[in-house]
MARLUMTI-30318 format. One record per residue (C-alpha): x, y, z; residue number from 1. Coordinates in steps of 0.05 Angstrom, whole numbers, plus 5000, padded with zeros to 4 digits. Last residue first. Layout:
<recs>
      X      Y      Z   num
      X      Y      Z   NUM
...
</recs>
This chain:
<recs>
      X      Y      Z   num
   3650   5489   4090   703
   3721   5513   4072   702
   3713   5583   4102   701
   3681   5556   4166   700
   3740   5572   4213   699
   3741   5646   4199   698
   3811   5675   4193   697
   3854   5713   4244   696
   3831   5670   4302   695
   3785   5698   4356   694
   3726   5666   4321   693
   3666   5707   4303   692
   3594   5698   4327   691
   3546   5739   4285   690
   3488   5783   4308   689
   3513   5849   4280   688
   3532   5872   4350   687
   3588   5820   4351   686
   3590   5761   4399   685
   3656   5729   4416   684
   3679   5658   4405   683
   3735   5618   4439   682
   3694   5604   4502   681
   3730   5636   4538   680
   3761   5701   4518   679
   3834   5714   4500   678
   3877   5776   4495   677
   3933   5787   4446   676
   4005   5812   4443   675
   4035   5757   4485   674
   4065   5808   4532   673
   3999   5844   4540   672
   3967   5781   4566   671
   4019   5772   4620   670
   4013   5845   4638   669
   3940   5835   4659   668
   3902   5899   4648   667
   3880   5879   4578   666
   3810   5858   4597   665
   3803   5918   4642   664
   3809   5932   4717   663
   3840   5865   4733   662
   3814   5821   4789   661
   3763   5790   4743   660
   3818   5757   4702   659
   3779   5726   4645   658
   3790   5654   4627   657
   3842   5633   4575   656
   3831   5599   4508   655
   3902   5585   4484   654
   3901   5574   4410   653
   3866   5510   4386   652
   3823   5545   4334   651
   3886   5572   4303   650
   3911   5501   4294   649
   3847   5480   4258   648
   3849   5540   4213   647
   3921   5525   4193   646
   3905   5452   4180   645
   3846   5472   4135   644
   3889   5523   4098   643
   3945   5473   4088   642
   3897   5419   4064   641
   3865   5466   4014   640
   3931   5491   3988   639
   3958   5421   3980   638
   3895   5398   3946   637
   3902   5453   3894   636
   3977   5444   3886   635
   3966   5370   3871   634
   3911   5384   3821   633
   3954   5435   3783   632
   4014   5387   3784   631
   3971   5332   3755   630
   3939   5379   3704   629
   4007   5398   3679   628
   4034   5328   3678   627
   3979   5305   3632   626
   3922   5261   3656   625
   3926   5186   3646   624
   3928   5173   3722   623
   3858   5203   3727   622
   3831   5140   3694   621
   3844   5102   3758   620
   3789   5142   3793   619
   3812   5163   3864   618
   3782   5122   3920   617
   3848   5112   3958   616
   3864   5186   3964   615
   3797   5201   3995   614
   3804   5143   4043   613
   3872   5169   4067   612
   3845   5239   4078   611
   3786   5211   4117   610
   3832   5168   4160   609
   3879   5226   4174   608
   3820   5271   4193   607
   3793   5217   4240   606
   3861   5207   4273   605
   3870   5282   4290   604
   3801   5292   4319   603
   3804   5263   4390   602
   3879   5255   4402   601
   3895   5321   4368   600
   3842   5357   4407   599
   3865   5327   4473   598
   3937   5349   4459   597
   3916   5419   4442   596
   3875   5423   4505   595
   3933   5398   4547   594
   3981   5448   4516   593
   3933   5505   4531   592
   3925   5482   4603   591
   4001   5477   4610   590
   4010   5548   4584   589
   3957   5575   4629   588
   3989   5543   4689   587
   4056   5572   4670   586
   4027   5642   4667   585
   3992   5633   4734   584
   4058   5612   4766   583
   4095   5670   4735   582
   4043   5718   4762   581
   4045   5688   4832   580
   4121   5689   4833   579
   4121   5763   4815   578
   4069   5777   4869   577
   4110   5741   4921   576
   4172   5779   4900   575
   4137   5845   4910   574
   4111   5824   4978   573
   4181   5802   4998   572
   4211   5867   4972   571
   4163   5908   5014   570
   4177   5866   5076   569
   4252   5873   5066   568
   4246   5949   5060   567
   4207   5950   5124   566
   4262   5914   5162   565
   4256   5865   5219   564
   4266   5801   5179   563
   4330   5822   5145   562
   4347   5802   5074   561
   4397   5851   5045   560
   4384   5913   5003   559
   4448   5950   4984   558
   4432   6023   5000   557
   4491   6040   5046   556
   4449   6031   5108   555
   4428   5962   5083   554
   4501   5944   5072   553
   4517   5964   5144   552
   4460   5921   5170   551
   4485   5861   5131   550
   4556   5871   5158   549
   4531   5876   5229   548
   4492   5811   5223   547
   4491   5798   5299   546
   4524   5730   5289   545
   4571   5757   5235   544
   4598   5812   5282   543
   4607   5761   5337   542
   4644   5714   5290   541
   4688   5771   5265   540
   4707   5790   5336   539
   4725   5718   5353   538
   4765   5710   5288   537
   4809   5766   5313   536
   4848   5714   5352   535
   4879   5693   5286   534
   4922   5757   5289   533
   4956   5739   5354   532
   5003   5681   5337   531
   5019   5689   5263   530
   5026   5765   5270   529
   5072   5764   5330   528
   5121   5707   5339   527
   5129   5687   5266   526
   5115   5756   5237   525
   5158   5797   5286   524
   5210   5742   5282   523
   5223   5750   5208   522
   5283   5704   5197   521
   5253   5660   5252   520
   5202   5638   5200   519
   5244   5576   5187   518
   5232   5548   5118   517
   5165   5538   5083   516
   5189   5475   5047   515
   5199   5439   5114   514
   5129   5458   5137   513
   5098   5413   5084   512
   5145   5355   5098   511
   5124   5354   5170   510
   5173   5375   5222   509
   5218   5327   5262   508
   5218   5348   5335   507
   5256   5399   5375   506
   5194   5430   5406   505
   5173   5503   5405   504
   5100   5482   5392   503
   5088   5540   5344   502
   5154   5541   5305   501
   5153   5465   5309   500
   5089   5460   5268   499
   5051   5397   5286   498
   5020   5433   5345   497
   4950   5412   5320   496
   4925   5485   5316   495
   4992   5505   5285   494
   4986   5451   5232   493
   4917   5478   5216   492
   4942   5549   5210   491
   4998   5527   5164   490
   4946   5491   5121   489
   4901   5553   5117   488
   4962   5596   5104   487
   4978   5553   5043   486
   4905   5548   5019   485
   4884   5621   5019   484
   4928   5649   4964   483
   4918   5592   4915   482
   4843   5592   4928   481
   4837   5667   4918   480
   4874   5664   4851   479
   4830   5607   4827   478
   4768   5647   4847   477
   4794   5706   4806   476
   4804   5660   4746   475
   4732   5635   4750   474
   4705   5706   4761   473
   4740   5734   4699   472
   4719   5675   4655   471
   4645   5684   4669   470
   4604   5641   4714   469
   4537   5617   4686   468
   4551   5542   4678   467
   4492   5521   4724   466
   4523   5556   4784   465
   4541   5629   4791   464
   4608   5653   4820   463
   4606   5729   4819   462
   4664   5777   4814   461
   4656   5839   4772   460
   4581   5846   4780   459
   4581   5879   4849   458
   4635   5841   4888   457
   4597   5778   4906   456
   4614   5732   4963   455
   4582   5663   4964   454
   4633   5619   4929   453
   4691   5649   4967   452
   4651   5641   5032   451
   4642   5568   5015   450
   4718   5562   5007   449
   4734   5588   5077   448
   4683   5550   5119   447
   4689   5488   5076   446
   4765   5490   5082   445
   4762   5495   5158   444
   4714   5436   5159   443
   4759   5396   5113   442
   4820   5413   5156   441
   4787   5385   5218   440
   4753   5325   5185   439
   4818   5305   5150   438
   4861   5312   5212   437
   4813   5271   5254   436
   4806   5218   5201   435
   4882   5215   5190   434
   4897   5210   5264   433
   4843   5158   5276   432
   4869   5114   5221   431
   4940   5124   5246   430
   4926   5099   5316   429
   4997   5106   5341   428
   4975   5097   5414   427
   5009   5160   5439   426
   4996   5195   5373   425
   4921   5187   5381   424
   4923   5226   5446   423
   4968   5278   5414   422
   4921   5288   5356   421
   4860   5298   5400   420
   4896   5347   5447   419
   4925   5387   5389   418
   4856   5397   5358   417
   4829   5416   5426   416
   4880   5472   5434   415
   4893   5481   5507   414
   4959   5444   5515   413
   4987   5462   5583   412
   5042   5479   5571   411
   5039   5489   5496   410
   4996   5552   5492   409
   5000   5582   5422   408
   4937   5544   5401   407
   4894   5581   5451   406
   4852   5633   5413   405
   4848   5594   5348   404
   4832   5530   5388   403
   4772   5562   5421   402
   4745   5589   5355   401
   4755   5521   5320   400
   4721   5482   5376   399
   4662   5531   5376   398
   4655   5522   5301   397
   4656   5446   5307   396
   4601   5450   5359   395
   4560   5495   5313   394
   4569   5445   5256   393
   4540   5390   5299   392
   4481   5434   5320   391
   4467   5454   5247   390
   4469   5381   5226   389
   4418   5363   5279   388
   4373   5420   5256   387
   4381   5402   5183   386
   4362   5330   5196   385
   4301   5353   5235   384
   4277   5396   5178   383
   4290   5340   5127   382
   4253   5285   5164   381
   4181   5309   5166   380
   4155   5348   5106   379
   4210   5339   5054   378
   4231   5268   5073   377
   4163   5239   5091   376
   4131   5270   5029   375
   4187   5247   4982   374
   4181   5176   5008   373
   4106   5177   4994   372
   4114   5209   4926   371
   4165   5157   4903   370
   4240   5163   4914   369
   4256   5088   4908   368
   4220   5073   4843   367
   4225   5143   4813   366
   4300   5144   4825   365
   4309   5078   4788   364
   4263   5101   4733   363
   4306   5163   4722   362
   4268   5228   4716   361
   4242   5257   4652   360
   4261   5331   4643   359
   4204   5381   4643   358
   4190   5368   4717   357
   4116   5366   4731   356
   4083   5428   4757   355
   4040   5434   4819   354
   4074   5375   4851   353
   4038   5328   4898   352
   4074   5293   4955   351
   4032   5236   4982   350
   4021   5230   5057   349
   3945   5226   5043   348
   3927   5275   5099   347
   3964   5334   5068   346
   3978   5392   5115   345
   4053   5393   5099   344
   4036   5385   5025   343
   4018   5459   5015   342
   4083   5485   5046   341
   4124   5435   5006   340
   4089   5456   4942   339
   4105   5529   4957   338
   4178   5510   4967   337
   4178   5474   4900   336
   4147   5533   4863   335
   4199   5580   4894   334
   4257   5535   4875   333
   4232   5526   4804   332
   4223   5602   4798   331
   4294   5613   4824   330
   4323   5567   4772   329
   4285   5604   4716   328
   4309   5671   4742   327
   4380   5646   4748   326
   4380   5625   4675   325
   4355   5693   4651   324
   4402   5731   4698   323
   4462   5693   4671   322
   4444   5703   4598   321
   4437   5778   4608   320
   4503   5782   4646   319
   4541   5744   4593   318
   4511   5786   4537   317
   4527   5851   4574   316
   4599   5832   4589   315
   4617   5808   4519   314
   4582   5867   4486   313
   4617   5917   4532   312
   4685   5889   4515   311
   4670   5892   4440   310
   4647   5964   4449   309
   4713   5983   4482   308
   4753   5949   4427   307
   4709   5985   4376   306
   4725   6051   4409   305
   4799   6036   4404   304
   4792   6017   4331   303
   4763   6085   4315   302
   4691   6098   4300   301
   4676   6129   4231   300
   4662   6201   4212   299
   4637   6213   4142   298
   4658   6266   4091   297
   4733   6255   4082   296
   4737   6182   4100   295
   4688   6162   4045   294
   4662   6091   4050   293
   4641   6056   3987   292
   4567   6039   3978   291
   4558   5965   3965   290
   4502   5955   4015   289
   4479   5883   4012   288
   4534   5860   4061   287
   4504   5896   4121   286
   4518   5835   4164   285
   4449   5826   4191   284
   4421   5875   4242   283
   4356   5840   4258   282
   4381   5769   4249   281
   4442   5784   4292   280
   4398   5813   4346   279
   4357   5750   4350   278
   4420   5708   4350   277
   4451   5741   4411   276
   4513   5785   4398   275
   4583   5756   4402   274
   4585   5742   4327   273
   4565   5814   4314   272
   4628   5839   4350   271
   4672   5796   4305   270
   4636   5823   4244   269
   4649   5894   4268   268
   4723   5879   4275   267
   4726   5850   4205   266
   4693   5914   4179   265
   4749   5956   4207   264
   4785   5965   4139   263
   4719   5988   4107   262
   4697   5948   4046   261
   4631   5922   4074   260
   4609   5988   4102   259
   4619   6016   4172   258
   4561   6063   4189   257
   4505   6012   4192   256
   4542   5962   4236   255
   4567   6018   4282   254
   4496   6043   4292   253
   4470   5972   4304   252
   4526   5958   4354   251
   4508   6021   4393   250
   4435   5998   4394   249
   4458   5929   4417   248
   4494   5962   4475   247
   4432   6000   4496   246
   4388   5938   4490   245
   4438   5897   4530   244
   4439   5949   4585   243
   4363   5950   4587   242
   4360   5875   4591   241
   4412   5872   4646   240
   4374   5925   4686   239
   4310   5886   4679   238
   4344   5822   4703   237
   4377   5859   4762   236
   4309   5885   4784   235
   4278   5817   4774   234
   4335   5787   4814   233
   4321   5833   4873   232
   4247   5816   4874   231
   4260   5742   4865   230
   4312   5742   4920   229
   4262   5770   4969   228
   4210   5719   4949   227
   4262   5664   4960   226
   4278   5694   5029   225
   4204   5691   5047   224
   4201   5618   5024   223
   4263   5599   5062   222
   4238   5631   5126   221
   4170   5598   5120   220
   4201   5530   5110   219
   4245   5536   5172   218
   4294   5476   5171   217
   4339   5515   5124   216
   4346   5568   5178   215
   4386   5519   5220   214
   4426   5498   5158   213
   4443   5571   5142   212
   4460   5585   5215   211
   4511   5528   5216   210
   4545   5556   5153   209
   4539   5630   5172   208
   4576   5627   5238   207
   4642   5592   5221   206
   4638   5618   5150   205
   4642   5692   5168   204
   4701   5686   5215   203
   4736   5641   5165   202
   4730   5692   5109   201
   4762   5748   5148   200
   4813   5703   5181   199
   4835   5675   5114   198
   4841   5743   5080   197
   4895   5766   5129   196
   4926   5696   5129   195
   4934   5701   5053   194
   4971   5767   5057   193
   5017   5740   5111   192
   5026   5675   5072   191
   5051   5712   5011   190
   5099   5756   5050   189
   5124   5697   5091   188
   5137   5655   5029   187
   5177   5712   4997   186
   5217   5723   5061   185
   5231   5648   5066   184
   5259   5647   4995   183
   5305   5705   5012   182
   5326   5667   5074   181
   5343   5605   5032   180
   5380   5649   4982   179
   5421   5684   5034   178
   5416   5752   5068   177
   5453   5753   5134   176
   5412   5777   5193   175
   5437   5806   5258   174
   5456   5873   5226   173
   5384   5887   5204   172
   5389   5935   5145   171
   5389   5880   5092   170
   5331   5842   5123   169
   5287   5904   5128   168
   5307   5927   5058   167
   5287   5859   5029   166
   5221   5861   5064   165
   5206   5930   5036   164
   5226   5906   4966   163
   5174   5851   4971   162
   5121   5903   4986   161
   5144   5947   4929   160
   5144   5888   4881   159
   5073   5873   4903   158
   5049   5942   4882   157
   5088   5940   4816   156
   5056   5875   4795   155
   4986   5905   4799   154
   5006   5971   4769   153
   5035   5937   4708   152
   4978   5887   4705   151
   4931   5931   4664   150
   4985   5949   4614   149
   5008   5877   4605   148
   4936   5853   4595   147
   4922   5906   4542   146
   4985   5888   4503   145
   4968   5814   4507   144
   4898   5827   4481   143
   4923   5869   4423   142
   4974   5816   4403   141
   4923   5761   4406   140
   4877   5800   4360   139
   4809   5833   4363   138
   4818   5865   4431   137
   4761   5871   4480   136
   4800   5847   4540   135
   4764   5808   4593   134
   4801   5743   4579   133
   4869   5776   4573   132
   4860   5817   4636   131
   4843   5754   4675   130
   4897   5713   4640   129
   4950   5762   4666   128
   4923   5757   4737   127
   4922   5681   4730   126
   4994   5674   4705   125
   5035   5717   4753   124
   5016   5718   4826   123
   4963   5664   4833   122
   4990   5615   4782   121
   5063   5620   4800   120
   5044   5611   4873   119
   5004   5549   4856   118
   5062   5520   4818   117
   5109   5537   4875   116
   5066   5500   4925   115
   5050   5438   4884   114
   5122   5426   4861   113
   5152   5438   4930   112
   5098   5396   4963   111
   5112   5336   4918   110
   5187   5342   4924   109
   5183   5344   5000   108
   5131   5287   4999   107
   5170   5237   4957   106
   5237   5237   4994   105
   5219   5184   5045   104
   5165   5134   5025   103
   5092   5152   5037   102
   5055   5110   5089   101
   4980   5104   5077   100
   4971   5038   5114    99
   5012   5064   5171    98
   5079   5031   5185    97
   5089   4999   5252    96
   5126   5033   5308    95
   5111   4985   5365    94
   5071   5010   5425    93
   5114   5021   5487    92
   5108   5095   5475    91
   5152   5145   5438    90
   5138   5217   5457    89
   5076   5260   5454    88
   5082   5324   5495    87
   5065   5321   5568    86
   5022   5274   5609    85
   5064   5211   5599    84
   5128   5250   5594    83
   5168   5219   5650    82
   5139   5149   5644    81
   5153   5146   5569    80
   5222   5173   5577    79
   5239   5119   5627    78
   5211   5065   5581    77
   5251   5091   5522    76
   5314   5096   5563    75
   5308   5023   5582    74
   5292   5001   5509    73
   5352   5040   5483    72
   5343   5107   5448    71
   5364   5136   5381    70
   5331   5084   5336    69
   5265   5085   5373    68
   5262   5161   5371    67
   5274   5162   5296    66
   5222   5109   5283    65
   5171   5144   5326    64
   5185   5211   5293    63
   5181   5178   5224    62
   5113   5148   5242    61
   5086   5215   5265    60
   5112   5248   5201    59
   5076   5196   5158    58
   5011   5208   5195    57
   5017   5283   5185    56
   5035   5278   5111    55
   4975   5233   5099    54
   4931   5286   5133    53
   4961   5339   5085    52
   4942   5301   5021    51
   4868   5321   5019    50
   4877   5396   5033    49
   4938   5403   4989    48
   4902   5369   4932    47
   4842   5415   4938    46
   4889   5474   4926    45
   4925   5441   4868    44
   4860   5421   4833    43
   4828   5489   4841    42
   4888   5524   4809    41
   4896   5472   4754    40
   4822   5474   4737    39
   4823   5550   4734    38
   4883   5551   4687    37
   4856   5495   4642    36
   4787   5526   4636    35
   4814   5595   4621    34
   4864   5567   4571    33
   4807   5529   4537    32
   4767   5593   4525    31
   4695   5591   4549    30
   4636   5569   4505    29
   4636   5493   4507    28
   4668   5481   4576    27
   4620   5528   4612    26
   4640   5541   4683    25
   4603   5535   4750    24
   4581   5462   4751    23
   4636   5438   4704    22
   4687   5470   4751    21
   4658   5433   4810    20
   4661   5366   4773    19
   4732   5377   4747    18
   4756   5394   4817    17
   4726   5330   4844    16
   4753   5290   4785    15
   4823   5315   4800    14
   4815   5304   4875    13
   4799   5230   4863    12
   4859   5218   4819    11
   4909   5250   4868    10
   4874   5215   4926     9
   4884   5147   4894     8
   4957   5160   4879     7
   4972   5183   4950     6
   4935   5123   4979     5
   4976   5076   4935     4
   5042   5106   4957     3
   5061   5045   4999     2
   5000   5000   5000     1
</recs>
């Protein structure tokens, strides 16, 4: 089993990162370099989290082996009795290899490759790819030039910070600048910036994740929050549509002004390809106008303005598509929550859906997850499951907060993570050590990474599921992961006292901490910032518990969901009305489809039979007609059949009941969108004493 666990986890983490990226990114439409860069960043960060427990168990075995080789059996027993209640030392248990033991020399090389690759991605490659992906240039050279200009200030800022560390080390007479120390300074600078972000995100996630599951057990709370999201999303959707219309108007003007033989016509064609299909059909390619351009009398947009317009088109189209998809997903969620609220009082214990899923479900799932099982899970078991899960996560959060405030204390050991690991180290229970380490670092990672997926910086950074995340946000998330993961792992090793710079013990370090170097080069960071700054997580947890950030955003004009706010109540009522209208619209569509289906089933076969019989009883002598009369006869019957079929389809148009709550017959906005109003039954009475059909042609023309 030597090295097999490492290989299995490498393969498993790759598919995990690929699955998450497929959920948020779009492999078909986004650039391959963006997909590869984001996948590599996510994969390396997840790999560090999953492989670190194996490094811990291997380090504990190496410590035991080293201690057994350097001490006699008598000395080993005396040492065991002396330090029974102190730091973990060799015990009478034999030093057997763990099942996931990694041979010597593999882990240092592995960590060095993973760490420096992730640092190259986050500080050099991904920022450059961000600017390249968002650039509106029409050539590779133009995009590279734009990316270099935008990143000049970005790179210059970090070079100034790194230069400040170099000056500090050079001025200090007690320090001698060497390559290893220079490498340590660079690692310390990157980890310091990452630890600053880590504490901010961790303080939010430790409180918000348990609270989200606790609130998930409240059906009324979820439904009200969904209404609130619907009102906000409708505002964003309308704004995205208006922005797209304005941008498409600019594209139309440019398309009309630049003729087919203009030098910038290729740029305009590239912009048109990025527009939605309906706008492309309206604008066309302007290739039927053979008027030559005249630079003396007409003013034409410059290439710089076309680059800016190209960038606006990419952004507006992506935002419009994202809001449309999110609106449909939110509608499905709202309909389902309303169904759950209705089925809670059902006496039949059968879950009934208002709308059937458009996609056919798997037969295996339908057999086991039938309406009865669904009712018991959604209405009875799921709320209690969420409550129990919220309590368990709250206990984990309390353990993390306590350990963050006490992990620097080695005598006595107050960090609960260190206590658990040291108890397992005494008995060399490697399975327990790896499970405890994995659960601990996995919970810390969930708290940090979930916050990265939730935060939204206006419309510039926004991770949206269902393949709706743009390239800029994907690359930015990869940068954040690469900056947060190394300090997260160092913080975890400090909580478990596996880092010798924290525990102040002369023991063999883990392979991960060995590539970080000794932080004693910068003592004010190792003994000051790394020790006391994580204590701020307590203040951040308190602020998150009382929703201070949400209240501040409300004061600044960014509406957030708060139960005790008048603005929240107004948005909830508005969202409820929007959901009600969409639900009524979908019900009308389904009723119309059902009526058309019933009509086809009832009268469709009889018409086919009559047509078939009429064709069979044709006189055989008609076959001797000339070709002209045959074609004339065929065209006659074709026109008659087409007109009859058209009239029959028009008769089957949606016949909708009147909305008596509306002031007029056309007061309903849903009817105004379709461009026609309906009466039921599908005939209306005219003053002349005739009943006319609502269709465009009378249905009895052929009778």
